[in-house]
N, C-alpha and C positions, 0 to 999 in steps of 0.2 A: 321749249316750244313744242306744242303737240302736232301730230301729223295732219290734222284738219287745217290748222293755220299755215303750215308749210305747203300743203296742197293748194290752198287759196293763193298764197303769194306766188308760187311757181306758175299756177294757171294764169293769174293776172299779168305777170311779167311776159309770159308767152303770148297772151292775147294782145297786150300792148305792143310787143315787138312785131307781131303779125300785122297789126293796124299800121304801124309806122312804115314797115318795109313794103307793104302792099299799096300804099298811097291813100288808104282810107282815112288817114288823119289829115290829109291835105284838102282844105275846103275848095280850092280851085279845081282839083281833079274830081271831087264829088259833084260840084256844080256842072262840070263838063259832062259827066256821066248823066246827070239829070236833064241836060239841055238836048233833048231828043230832036227838036226842030231846028237847032242851030248847029254849032260845031261839036257834035256828039263825040265823047271819048268813051269807047266801049271797054276800056281795060278793066274796069271794076266788075264787069260781067264775069270775067275769069276768076276774080277774087271771090265773088259771091258763089259762083259755081263750085269752086274748090271748097268753100265753107259748107255748102250743101252736101257734097260728097263725104267730107270728113264727118259731118253730123250724122249722115246716114250710116256710116260705118260705126260711129259711136253708139247709135241705138242698137245695132246688131250685137256689138260687143257687150253692151250693158244688159241686153236680154239673156246673155249666156252667163252672166256673173251672179253669184249668190249674194255678194255684198260689195260695196264700193271699196276702192283702195284706201281712201283717206277718211272715211266715216264708218259708223256702225251699220247704217242702213241707207237705202236710196231715198232721196227726197224728190219725188216726181210730182208734176202738177196733176191734180185730180179734176180740175175744171176743163170741160171740153166744149161748152156751148159758146156761141158767138152772140154777145149782147151789146147793148148800146154803149156802155162804158168802154168796151174793147174797141168798137168801131170808132168812137170819138177819140180815143187815145191814139189809135193808128193814124187817123187824119191829122191830129195835132203833131204827132211825131213826124209824119211826112212833110207837113208844112214847115216845121222847124228845120228839118234836114235840108229841104230845098232852099229856104231863105238863108240859113247860116252856113250850109255846107258841112255841118257838124251834127253828130248825135252824141249821146253821153260818153261812150268809150273814147272816140277820137277827140272829144273836147277835153277829157282829162289828159290825154297824151299831148294835146295842144298847150295845156298849161305848162308842160315841161319844155316842149319844142319852141313854141311861139306864143308866150303868155299874153301878149297884147291883143292878139286876135281871138283868144279863147276865153278870156276872163269874163267878158260880158255874157257870153253864152252860158258859162258855168254858173254865174250868179243868177241868171234867169232860170236855169234848170233847177238850182237849189230852191229858189222862190216857188217854182211850180210844185216841187216835191213837198214843200212846207204847206202850201195851199191845199194840195191833195190830202195831206195827212190831217189837217184840221177839219177839212170837209168830211172826210170819212169818219172821224171821231164823232161828229154830230149826228150821224145816221143811226 
């Protein structure tokens, strides 16, 4: 197994463990966080704040590295503009997160922890990915 695959597996396991331990994979906690006019649960603010700090440090470290640890070169996004598809995608993501209390990462964790509540979301997510793929191929 090459170092790129090992890096992806370790990163995925670490990300999944972080989601599970932090409560981000619990739809009830996520809905409580999003319920700002009701019984608001602020605990996920700390999870997101911690994630922002870690990502900020990661950008600093990446800027000082000549090459990544598990690949030959960095693969960084080149697109910086805010366009209609980005805004529409963010709106759809937010609506789905609010309604289901899940987003893609926690939904995959949910398939392991509580499959009955995550399977419908994951199937809808896969259908959306497929629709996006065939729509983009037509352009």
